[in-house]
N, C-alpha and C positions, 0 to 999 in steps of 0.2 A: 410614649406617645403623649400628645398634647393633653393636658388636664382641662376637664370641663367643669366650670362652677357649677356647683348644686344650683345656685339661684336662678340659671337659667331653665330650671324645670318648672313644672306646674305651679302656680302660686299656692301658697301654704294657707287655707282659711283660718281667720282668728276667730279666738272665743268671743263670745257675745259681750263679755267685759272689757276686751280690750278695742271693741268698736266706739265706746265712749270714753275712752281714757283709761280702761281698766277696773277691775272688780276687787274692791277689799285693798285697793292701793297696790295689786301685784302687777309687775311688770313683765313682758315675754321674756324669755332667755334669749339671746343672739343665736341664730343658726350657725350650723359647723360651718359654713361658706364665710360667714361674717367674721367667724374668730380665727379664719385661717389666714397668716400673715402674708402681705402680698409678695414678700421675699420666698415664702416657700411655694407659692403658684409659679414665680419665676424660674425656681430651681427646676420644677418639674417639668417647665416646658423645654427648658436647655437640656435636662437628661434626656426627654423623648427626643428631641432632635439629634442628640448624639447617637441614638442607636441606628438609623440608617446610614449616618457619616460611616460609624464604623465597619457596618455591612459593605458599604462601597468600598472603603478602603481594603476590605478583606478580599472583596472580588477583584479589585484591580491587582492585588499581591498575587491572587491565584492565576489570574490571565498572564502576569508578567514570568512567573514560574512555567506557565504551558508555553509562553513563546520561547522562552529560553531554552526549554527541551527540544522544540521543534528546530530550531537553529542549531543546537547542537546535534542533533541526529542529521541534519541536512549537511553540515560540514563533515560530518563522519562519512556519509554516502559519499560526497565529494571526494573525500581522501583516498576511499576506496577505489573510486573509479580514476583517479588519479596515479595511482599506484599501480592498477593494472596496465594503462596505458605504457607508464614507465618500464614496468618488466617486458611487456612486449616489446619495445623499443630496445631495450638493453639486450634482449635475445637475439636481435638480428644479427648482433656482432658475435654471438655465442661464447660471451664470455660471462663466467660467475657473477653473481649479484650478491653483494653483503649487504647485512642488516644496517651497517653504518651509511651505505650509501642511500637507502631508502630512507632513513630518518633525515638525512641531512638534505635531501633535494624532495622530498615528498610530504614526509610524516610530520616533522617539525615538532611543535611544542604538543604534540599528541602522542608522544613517544609512549607514555604509559598506556596507552591503547592498542600497542604495537601487537600484540598477540591477537586480539580480536579483527584489529584491521588486516593483518596478514592472513588470517583464517577466511574472512569474507572475500578477499581479494583471490585466493586459491579456488574458492567456489567457482565465482564468476570466471575465471582463467579456464576451469576445467568444463563448466556447463555451457559457457557462452562461446568461448574461443578455441574449446578443445586441445587445451595445454594443462598440463599437471605440474603444479609447482613442488619441485622436491628441495629438500635440505639435505645436502650431502657432505656438510662439513659442520658439525654442529660447535665444534671447538671456536670456529671462526664465523660462524654464523652465516654461511655462504649457501645461496640457492641456485638451481638452473631450472629452466623451463625444458619439460618433455612433450614433444608433439604426439597427441594421442590421436590414433587413426579411428577410434569409435569413442567419442565422448561421451554418447550415450549408449551402453552395451546393448541395452534392450531394443534399440530402434535401428537395428541393422537395416531394415528393409527401405526407412525413410533417408537413411544416410545414403544409400545406392542410389535412390532416385535425386538426390541433390549431388550426385557426383562422387560420393565418398568425402566430401568435404565437411570437416568437423564445424569449422567457425560458422560457415554459412547456415548449418544445422542449429546451431546454438542461437545466432542471431533469428532465424526463423522461431524458433521456440521462445524466446523472449517476446516477440510480436505477438505470437497466438498467445502468450501467457497473459500479456498485457489486455489482450482484447476479451479475454475469458474473464478475467477479474473485474472488467469494467462492464459487465452484462451484456457480453457477446458482440460489442461494437465500440471502436475506439477512434476518436478524432483524428485526422491526419496530424495536425499540431501536436497532439499527444504522443504519437509514435516517433515524430522526430525530437522531442524533448526527452524522452526516455533515451535515444540514442545519445544525445549530448549528456545525459547523467552517467553514460558508460563512459564518456570520453569520446564518443565518435562523432564528428560533425557529417550530418547527412548529405552536404554537397561537395565534400572536401575527400581528396582520396585517401583511401586507408588501405595499409599493406597487407591487410587479411582480406578485406571486402571490395577492394576496389572502390568505385564511388556507391556508397551504401544506398544513395536514394534511387540510382540506376538500378541497383540489384534488386531492391524492393519493387520498384514500379515496372521493369522490364521482365525480371525473373520470376519473383515470387507470385506477382498478379498474373503473369502470362501463363504461368505454369498451374495456373488455379490453386495453389496454396493459400492465397488471399484474394477476397474480392476487395474492390475499390468502387465507390460510388457516391453520389452528391448526396448530401444531408436535404431533405425536403424543407422547402420554406426558409432558405438560409439566403440573407442578402447582407453583405456579400456572400457569394456561394461558399460552402464549407463542404470538406468531404470526408470521408469514414473508411475505415477498415474492417472486415469482418472475414471469419474463416471461409476460406474457399472449399468448394467440393472436395478438391482431393484432400486437403486437409482434414475435413470431415471424416473420409474415407480411410485414410493411412495413420491418423493420430488422434487417440483417444482422448478425450477431456481428463480422464483420471491421470494419465500420462504427463499431461501438460500442467496440472494442478500439482502433481508430485514433483515436476521441475521447479516451480515456483516455489514449495515447501522447502525444498532442498537450499535455493539461494537465499531464503528468509530464516533458514535452520528453524522451521517449524513443523508440525505436522499437517497433512491435509485437511483434519476435521477444523484446525485452525479457522478456517473460512467455510463454516456451516452449508450457508446456501449453495456455494460452488462445489462442496463436496455433496449435498444431496444430488445436484444436477449431475455431478459426474458418476456418481453411482447408478441414477437413472440411465444414463448415456451406456453403463457397462452392461445392464440388464438389456438394453436395445440390442446390443452388439452381439450379446450371447444368444440371444433369441434369433438374429438374423444369421448367425453363423449356424444355429441349429438346423434352420429352415433350408440354408444352403446345401448341408451336408445330407440332409434327408433328401433334397432334391437330387443330388449328385447320386446317391445310392438307389433312388428310384431309376434314374436313367441307365445306370451300369446294370441293374437287374433287368430292366427291358431289353438292353442289347444282348444281353445273356440269354434272353427268353425265358426268364423267370418271372411269373406273374405273382404279384404280392395279395390279389384277392382270391 
């Protein structure tokens, strides 16, 4: 910090003998500020000025490291999405896929991260597209995709409602997860951006989904799995998605949170706000189920002529 000379303080009163030139020939000793060399004051100012400069330099270094981490993470996510699409396209020919092909055409200089990349790609293939990635030749590192009719074993009823289509269900779960993690609504642009990160272009034909934007707007919205509405007070107008009434009835928030957690290889408790909301939703569903069962038992007893009172 900048040094403040002591002479800037209140004036020091003089002794009576000093007012008329001194008493007994004594002179007043110089103050500490008078004794301090000018060079020392200058050095103090420079040292004080260096402290914020060092702090700014440290802050810039931390910001640069954080930016580098974000870029590396985005690149890793992009590579996973590209590998998923590469595997899906290769599977159309029903030919085995080798590790060397994946490294050559997709992974490149991220070869050292191959185990993590292939594991994350396998998770996306299973839960989003309904395929299981199997390594059937460990010696030559050869993989194949197996079409899973039930990508989410516990969601049999929902899959039947979607025509038994695993990839369509996986895409719906991805959108529901995005909506839930963003506070129960997601802007239309955010949904399209999520599809692009998966390597799926909203308006271009995809061999699993057809035209994804049409699937979402004409099927998911019309079947009431998603609600689509204009965001109030937006100019130009913006639109957002939220869970539709059918999703609220058929798919619990805890299952969607579990789906998201599996994709990120984390536990649902990693997101405490969403986890507490999912627990409350589970409790509400349990109470509603108990009331429905009690009502059914009452009606059955009434039809049998047995009165409960």
